[in-house]
C-alpha positions as CSV (number, residue, x, y, z in Angstrom):
1,M,44.1,-38.7,-54.5
2,S,42.6,-40.6,-51.5
3,R,40.5,-43.7,-51.7
4,V,37.4,-41.6,-51.3
5,T,38.1,-38.7,-53.6
6,H,34.9,-39.5,-55.3
7,L,33.1,-39.8,-52.0
8,L,29.4,-40.0,-51.8
9,L,27.2,-37.7,-53.9
10,S,29.8,-36.8,-56.6
11,A,29.7,-40.5,-57.4
12,F,26.0,-40.4,-58.2
13,A,25.1,-41.6,-61.6
14,A,23.2,-41.4,-64.8
15,V,22.7,-40.1,-68.3
16,G,24.4,-36.8,-69.3
17,L,22.3,-33.7,-69.3
18,A,22.7,-31.1,-72.0
19,G,21.5,-27.5,-72.3
20,P,22.3,-24.0,-71.2
21,L,22.9,-23.0,-67.6
22,L,19.7,-22.1,-65.8
23,A,19.4,-18.5,-64.6
24,E,19.4,-19.9,-61.1
25,D,23.0,-21.0,-61.4
26,F,24.4,-17.7,-60.2
27,Q,24.3,-16.4,-63.8
28,G,27.0,-18.9,-64.6
29,S,29.1,-17.7,-61.7
30,T,30.3,-21.2,-60.8
31,H,34.1,-20.6,-61.0
32,T,36.1,-22.0,-58.1
33,L,36.5,-19.5,-55.3
34,A,39.8,-19.1,-53.4
35,Y,38.7,-21.3,-50.6
36,E,42.1,-22.1,-49.2
37,D,43.1,-18.4,-48.9
38,P,41.9,-15.9,-46.2
39,P,39.2,-15.1,-45.2
40,I,38.0,-18.7,-45.9
41,S,41.1,-20.9,-45.2
42,Y,39.0,-24.0,-45.6
43,S,41.6,-26.8,-44.9
44,A,43.2,-24.9,-42.0
45,Q,39.9,-24.5,-40.1
46,K,38.6,-26.9,-37.5
47,P,35.2,-28.2,-38.6
48,N,32.1,-27.8,-36.4
49,D,29.8,-30.1,-38.2
50,R,27.8,-32.9,-36.7
51,V,30.3,-35.6,-37.6
52,A,33.1,-33.7,-35.8
53,K,30.8,-33.3,-32.8
54,L,30.0,-37.0,-32.8
55,Q,33.8,-37.8,-33.0
56,A,34.3,-35.7,-29.9
57,Q,31.5,-37.5,-28.1
58,I,33.0,-40.9,-29.0
59,A,36.5,-39.8,-27.9
60,S,35.1,-38.7,-24.5
61,G,33.1,-41.9,-24.0
62,E,29.8,-40.0,-24.0
63,V,28.8,-42.0,-27.1
64,K,29.7,-45.6,-27.8
65,L,28.8,-47.1,-31.2
66,K,27.7,-50.7,-31.3
67,W,29.3,-53.0,-33.9
68,D,27.0,-55.0,-36.1
69,D,28.3,-58.3,-37.5
70,Q,26.7,-57.8,-40.9
71,F,26.7,-54.0,-41.5
72,G,29.6,-52.9,-39.3
73,W,29.2,-49.4,-38.0
74,L,26.3,-48.5,-40.3
75,P,23.2,-49.0,-38.0
76,A,24.8,-47.4,-35.0
77,L,26.2,-44.5,-37.0
78,L,22.8,-43.7,-38.5
79,D,21.2,-43.9,-35.0
80,A,23.9,-41.6,-33.5
81,L,23.5,-39.0,-36.3
82,K,19.7,-39.4,-36.3
83,V,19.8,-40.2,-40.1
84,P,16.7,-42.2,-41.1
85,K,17.2,-45.6,-42.6
86,S,14.2,-44.9,-44.8
87,S,16.3,-42.3,-46.7
88,Q,18.2,-45.2,-48.4
89,M,19.0,-44.8,-52.0
90,L,21.1,-47.1,-54.1
91,V,23.6,-46.1,-56.8
92,F,25.6,-48.5,-58.9
93,S,28.0,-46.3,-61.0
94,Q,31.6,-47.2,-60.4
95,T,32.8,-43.7,-59.6
96,S,34.3,-44.1,-56.2
97,L,37.8,-45.1,-55.6
98,Q,36.1,-48.1,-54.0
99,R,34.8,-48.7,-57.5
100,H,35.8,-52.3,-57.6
101,A,33.4,-53.0,-54.7
102,I,30.5,-51.4,-56.6
103,N,28.4,-53.0,-59.4
104,P,24.7,-53.4,-60.3
105,R,24.5,-56.4,-58.0
106,N,26.3,-54.6,-55.2
107,P,25.3,-50.9,-55.3
108,R,26.3,-48.3,-52.8
109,A,23.7,-47.2,-50.3
110,I,23.3,-43.5,-49.5
111,Y,21.5,-42.3,-46.3
112,Y,21.0,-38.7,-45.4
113,D,19.2,-36.1,-43.4
114,E,19.3,-32.3,-43.5
115,D,23.1,-31.9,-43.3
116,V,24.8,-35.4,-43.0
117,Y,25.4,-38.0,-45.7
118,V,26.5,-41.6,-45.1
119,G,27.7,-44.0,-47.8
120,Y,27.8,-47.8,-47.4
121,I,29.0,-50.5,-49.7
122,P,28.5,-54.1,-48.7
123,N,31.9,-55.8,-48.0
124,A,33.8,-52.6,-48.7
125,P,36.7,-51.7,-46.3
126,M,35.3,-48.3,-45.2
127,M,32.3,-46.1,-45.0
128,E,32.0,-42.7,-46.6
129,V,30.6,-39.9,-44.4
130,S,30.2,-36.2,-45.1
131,A,28.5,-33.2,-43.4
132,V,27.7,-29.6,-44.1
133,D,29.7,-27.3,-41.8
134,P,27.7,-24.1,-41.2
135,K,30.6,-21.9,-42.3
136,L,32.8,-24.1,-44.4
137,G,30.4,-26.1,-46.5
138,G,31.0,-29.8,-47.3
139,I,33.5,-31.7,-45.0
140,F,34.4,-35.2,-46.0
141,Y,35.4,-38.2,-43.9
142,S,36.0,-41.9,-44.1
143,L,35.4,-44.5,-41.4
144,D,37.1,-47.9,-41.5
145,Q,34.8,-50.9,-41.2
146,E,36.9,-52.5,-38.5
147,R,35.7,-53.4,-35.0
148,Q,37.4,-51.2,-32.4
149,D,36.5,-49.5,-29.1
150,K,36.5,-46.0,-30.4
151,P,36.0,-45.7,-34.2
152,T,37.7,-42.7,-35.8
153,F,36.5,-40.5,-38.6
154,T,39.3,-39.4,-40.9
155,R,39.0,-36.1,-42.6
156,N,39.9,-36.5,-46.3
157,Q,41.2,-33.2,-47.8
158,D,41.8,-34.9,-51.1
159,C,38.1,-35.3,-51.6
160,I,37.7,-31.6,-52.4
161,Q,39.6,-32.2,-55.7
162,C,36.3,-33.4,-57.0
163,H,34.0,-31.8,-54.5
164,V,35.0,-28.3,-55.6
165,S,33.9,-27.6,-59.1
166,G,31.2,-25.9,-61.2
167,R,28.9,-28.7,-60.2
168,S,29.1,-27.6,-56.5
169,L,29.0,-23.9,-57.5
170,G,32.8,-23.6,-57.0
171,V,32.8,-24.3,-53.3
172,P,33.3,-27.5,-51.2
173,G,29.9,-29.2,-51.5
174,H,27.8,-32.1,-52.6
175,F,26.1,-32.8,-55.9
176,V,24.0,-35.4,-57.7
177,R,25.1,-36.6,-61.1
178,S,23.4,-38.2,-64.0
179,L,25.3,-40.5,-66.5
180,E,25.1,-43.7,-68.4
181,T,26.9,-46.9,-67.2
182,D,27.7,-50.2,-68.9
183,G,26.6,-53.6,-67.5
184,S,29.3,-53.5,-64.9
185,G,28.4,-50.1,-63.6
186,D,31.4,-48.4,-65.3
187,M,30.7,-44.9,-66.6
188,I,30.3,-44.4,-70.3
189,S,32.7,-41.6,-71.3
190,G,31.0,-38.4,-72.5
191,T,27.6,-39.1,-71.1
192,D,28.1,-37.1,-67.8
193,T,27.6,-33.4,-68.6
194,S,25.7,-31.9,-65.6
195,E,24.6,-32.3,-62.0
196,V,21.0,-32.9,-61.1
197,D,18.8,-30.5,-59.1
198,Q,15.2,-29.4,-58.8
199,C,15.3,-27.8,-62.2
200,T,16.3,-31.0,-64.1
201,P,13.5,-32.7,-66.1
202,I,12.4,-36.0,-64.5
203,A,13.2,-37.7,-67.8
204,D,16.9,-36.9,-67.4
205,R,17.3,-38.1,-63.8
206,W,18.5,-41.2,-62.1
207,G,20.5,-43.2,-64.7
208,G,22.9,-45.3,-62.7
209,W,20.5,-45.3,-59.8
210,Y,17.9,-47.9,-58.7
211,V,14.6,-46.2,-58.1
212,T,11.5,-47.6,-56.3
213,G,8.2,-45.8,-56.2
214,Q,5.5,-44.6,-58.5
215,S,6.0,-41.9,-61.1
216,G,3.1,-42.7,-63.4
217,A,3.7,-42.0,-67.0
218,Q,6.7,-39.7,-66.2
219,T,9.6,-41.5,-67.6
220,H,13.1,-41.5,-66.0
221,L,16.4,-43.2,-66.4
222,G,16.5,-45.2,-63.2
223,N,16.9,-49.0,-63.1
224,L,18.6,-49.1,-66.6
225,V,21.6,-51.4,-66.4
226,G,23.9,-51.5,-69.4
227,V,23.9,-50.1,-72.9
228,T,21.1,-52.5,-74.2
229,A,18.7,-51.3,-71.5
230,F,19.4,-47.6,-72.4
231,E,18.8,-48.4,-76.1
232,R,15.6,-50.2,-75.3
233,H,14.5,-47.3,-73.2
234,K,14.3,-45.1,-76.3
235,T,11.4,-47.1,-77.7
236,E,10.0,-48.3,-74.3
237,P,10.5,-45.2,-72.1
238,T,8.7,-46.6,-69.1
239,L,10.5,-49.9,-69.4
240,R,11.7,-50.1,-65.7
241,D,9.7,-47.3,-64.1
242,N,7.2,-47.7,-61.2
243,L,9.1,-50.6,-59.5
244,T,8.1,-51.5,-55.9
245,E,11.1,-53.7,-55.2
246,L,14.5,-54.5,-56.6
247,S,15.0,-58.3,-56.2
248,Q,15.5,-58.7,-60.0
249,F,18.7,-56.6,-59.6
250,I,20.1,-57.1,-56.0
251,D,19.8,-59.2,-52.9
252,P,17.8,-56.9,-50.6
253,Q,19.1,-58.7,-47.5
254,K,22.4,-57.0,-48.0
255,Y,20.8,-53.6,-47.2
256,L,18.9,-52.1,-44.3
257,R,15.8,-51.4,-46.5
258,P,14.4,-52.9,-49.7
259,H,14.0,-49.5,-51.4
260,S,15.8,-46.8,-53.3
261,D,13.2,-44.2,-52.7
262,I,12.0,-41.8,-55.4
263,V,10.8,-39.2,-53.0
264,A,14.1,-39.3,-51.0
265,L,15.9,-38.8,-54.3
266,M,13.8,-35.7,-55.2
267,V,14.4,-34.1,-51.8
268,L,18.1,-34.9,-52.0
269,E,18.5,-33.2,-55.3
270,H,16.9,-30.0,-53.9
271,Q,18.9,-30.1,-50.7
272,T,22.4,-30.6,-52.1
273,H,22.2,-27.7,-54.5
274,M,20.5,-25.4,-51.9
275,H,23.4,-26.0,-49.5
276,N,25.9,-25.2,-52.2
277,Y,24.1,-21.9,-52.8
278,I,24.3,-21.1,-49.1
279,T,28.0,-21.9,-48.9
280,R,28.7,-19.9,-52.1
281,L,27.0,-16.8,-50.7
282,N,28.8,-17.3,-47.4
283,Y,32.2,-17.4,-49.1
284,E,31.5,-14.6,-51.6
285,T,30.2,-12.3,-48.9
286,R,33.2,-12.8,-46.7
287,I,35.5,-12.3,-49.7
288,M,33.7,-9.1,-50.9
289,M,33.6,-7.6,-47.4
290,S,37.3,-8.2,-46.9
291,M,38.1,-6.7,-50.3
292,Y,35.6,-3.8,-50.7
293,G,33.7,-3.5,-47.4
294,H,30.4,-4.1,-49.2
295,I,28.4,-6.7,-51.1
296,R,26.9,-4.6,-53.9
297,Y,28.6,-6.7,-56.5
298,L,26.6,-9.8,-55.5
299,K,23.2,-8.8,-56.9
300,S,23.0,-11.5,-59.5
301,Q,24.1,-14.1,-56.9
302,E,21.4,-12.9,-54.5
303,D,18.8,-13.1,-57.2
304,A,19.8,-16.6,-58.2
305,F,19.8,-17.7,-54.6
306,L,16.3,-16.4,-54.0
307,R,14.9,-18.0,-57.2
308,Y,16.2,-21.3,-56.1
309,L,15.0,-20.9,-52.5
310,L,11.5,-20.1,-53.9
311,F,11.5,-22.9,-56.5
312,T,10.8,-20.4,-59.4
313,E,12.4,-22.7,-62.0
314,E,11.5,-26.1,-60.5
315,T,10.6,-28.7,-63.1
316,P,6.8,-29.3,-62.9
317,L,5.5,-32.8,-62.2
318,T,3.0,-34.2,-64.7
319,A,1.8,-37.1,-62.5
320,P,2.0,-37.8,-58.8
321,L,5.2,-39.3,-57.3
322,V,4.6,-41.9,-54.6
323,G,7.4,-43.3,-52.5
324,D,8.1,-45.1,-49.2
325,P,5.5,-43.9,-46.6
326,Q,8.2,-44.4,-43.9
327,Y,10.5,-41.9,-45.6
328,V,7.7,-39.3,-45.8
329,K,6.9,-39.9,-42.1
330,D,10.6,-39.5,-41.1
331,F,11.1,-36.4,-43.2
332,L,8.0,-34.7,-41.8
333,A,9.0,-35.6,-38.2
334,E,11.4,-32.6,-38.4
335,A,8.8,-30.2,-39.5
336,K,8.4,-26.8,-37.8
337,R,4.6,-26.1,-37.9
338,D,2.6,-22.9,-37.5
339,S,-0.6,-22.5,-35.7
340,K,-2.5,-23.7,-38.7
341,G,-0.4,-26.9,-38.9
342,R,1.5,-25.8,-42.0
343,S,5.2,-26.5,-42.6
344,L,7.8,-25.8,-45.3
345,R,8.5,-29.5,-45.2
346,D,5.0,-30.4,-46.3
347,L,5.3,-32.4,-49.5
348,D,3.1,-32.0,-52.6
349,M,4.6,-34.5,-55.1
350,K,1.7,-34.0,-57.4
351,T,2.5,-30.9,-59.5
352,R,5.6,-29.8,-57.6
353,M,7.9,-31.0,-54.8
354,F,6.6,-29.0,-51.8
355,R,3.2,-27.7,-50.8
356,Y,4.7,-24.3,-49.9
357,P,7.5,-23.3,-52.3
358,C,10.2,-22.1,-50.0
359,S,13.2,-24.2,-48.9
360,Y,13.1,-25.7,-45.4
361,L,16.9,-25.0,-45.4
362,I,16.1,-21.5,-44.5
363,Y,16.0,-22.9,-40.9
364,S,19.4,-24.6,-41.3
365,P,22.5,-23.6,-39.2
366,A,24.2,-22.9,-42.5
367,F,21.6,-20.2,-43.4
368,D,21.8,-18.7,-40.0
369,A,25.6,-18.7,-40.2
370,L,25.6,-16.4,-43.3
371,P,27.5,-13.2,-42.5
372,T,25.0,-10.8,-40.9
373,V,25.1,-8.2,-43.7
374,M,24.1,-10.9,-46.3
375,R,21.6,-12.7,-44.1
376,D,19.8,-9.5,-43.1
377,H,19.7,-8.4,-46.7
378,L,18.3,-11.7,-47.9
379,L,15.6,-11.6,-45.3
380,Q,14.7,-8.0,-46.3
381,R,14.5,-9.1,-50.0
382,L,12.5,-12.2,-49.2
383,Y,10.0,-10.1,-47.2
384,D,9.6,-7.7,-50.1
385,I,8.9,-10.6,-52.5
386,L,6.4,-12.3,-50.2
387,T,4.6,-9.1,-49.4
388,G,4.5,-8.0,-53.1
389,S,6.5,-4.9,-52.8
390,D,9.2,-6.5,-54.9
391,T,7.6,-6.6,-58.4
392,N,10.6,-8.0,-60.2
393,P,9.3,-10.3,-63.0
394,Q,11.7,-13.1,-62.0
395,F,9.4,-13.8,-59.0
396,A,6.1,-13.0,-60.7
397,K,5.1,-16.7,-61.1
398,I,4.9,-17.2,-57.3
399,A,1.1,-17.3,-56.6
400,A,-0.2,-14.7,-54.1
401,S,-1.6,-17.5,-51.9
402,D,1.8,-19.2,-51.7
403,R,3.5,-15.9,-50.8
404,Q,1.0,-15.3,-48.0
405,A,1.3,-18.8,-46.7
406,I,5.1,-18.8,-46.7
407,L,5.1,-15.4,-45.0
408,E,2.7,-16.6,-42.2
409,I,4.6,-19.8,-41.7
410,L,8.0,-18.1,-41.3
411,R,6.6,-15.5,-39.0
412,E,5.6,-18.2,-36.6
413,T,8.3,-20.7,-37.0
414,K,11.6,-19.0,-37.8
415,P,13.4,-17.6,-34.8
416,N,15.1,-14.2,-34.8
417,L,13.4,-12.7,-37.8
418,P,13.7,-8.9,-37.9
419,D,10.9,-7.1,-36.2
420,Y,9.5,-5.7,-39.5
421,W,8.4,-9.2,-40.5
422,R,5.7,-9.0,-37.9
423,A,4.8,-5.4,-38.5
424,K,2.2,-4.2,-41.0
425,T,4.8,-2.3,-43.0
426,A,8.5,-2.6,-43.3
427,E,11.3,-0.1,-43.5
428,R,14.0,-0.9,-46.0
429,A,17.4,-1.7,-44.7
430,S,19.9,1.1,-45.3
431,D,23.2,-0.7,-44.5
432,P,25.9,1.2,-46.5
433,A,27.5,-2.2,-47.3
434,I,24.4,-2.9,-49.4
435,T,23.1,0.4,-50.6
436,A,25.8,3.1,-50.7
437,P,27.4,4.0,-54.0
438,A,30.3,1.9,-54.9
439,K,33.6,3.5,-54.0
440,V,35.7,1.5,-56.4
441,A,33.4,0.8,-59.3
442,S,36.2,-0.3,-61.6
443,S,37.1,-3.1,-59.2
444,A,33.9,-4.9,-59.6
445,P,34.6,-8.6,-60.4
């Protein structure tokens, strides 16, 4: 196992979460897929993610990273990848193989944008970098913190030993965890039972994390250092909530920002799981088409994907969440807006995460790279849901006003939608890979 097997998001921390699988989790279909076999051949494929592209630019001399005497490659790398410094979040669980460099006084900083994640630990020998490849899912790298003319990212195949599991929906991906730690940041065995996503109650999130920002009376597990703090939290549930700065725990000068932002955490938890859904559908479609020539056995996976895309089981907020205004500004800077000024990136953070409940990752290269048969089918089903012709109860809670707004926003902002999205009525797709009777019904997985 490499030094970075527990790279990045799999090392995220806090109290274990119990309970049954949500319906969104592919009906429990989280078993590991045969990602090293054809047609996927994960490790044999050359990545085409943004880190791989940056490496090529560095090698050609098109990009030159500037070394910083305090932070090493961190500031230049964030600038080159266009990852906002305001996305900084701090996690102190000792779950990386650089675990001895991590403790509550020296947490790991995580920075991210739509499909790149950067991990930095003060005084650690390397940085941890990963990206979402449109067809392969999570790709994991390390970058030595050594001054050199052309820094080199090393792809770490061993990382997938932990980054392919039920937590990542059985494909190479990212996930956020919740577990208890002792006073040194070491995990307490038996407390880590689930990943964190948009369906997780706020009360069960962020143990092992530092959290800055306002959550009102909504309690969470952030900023709890050691067993005593967790015990005290049981009788004083808002003990360390609503913090605006972290100087009681860390030296802020060791980091680029003084925050570990609550809104950035919320968006991260949606994004990581959404990307895993996209990768899972990509893999399963390619496997099903190679085996059977159709995707009719993926109905429950499609349903689960669409429910997550449309936030149907999102945990409700009972008070507004207020984070770093700079993060909000940076996140909204990437918004695609319609003629009414609306965007799927518009935040709500009062009763739910987003103003318009449809994931902004529908614009992502990973969604667009889904096999055509699946992408077209999902767009047809999404259109049916938004126009009300799909009356399935699993989507009934989506308000009519939200459906209309999402439909209008996508019509104006998502390129290459099928023509029927802009027509008054739509004809259903009749692709035999989707609708024809199964030829080998007994072979259904």
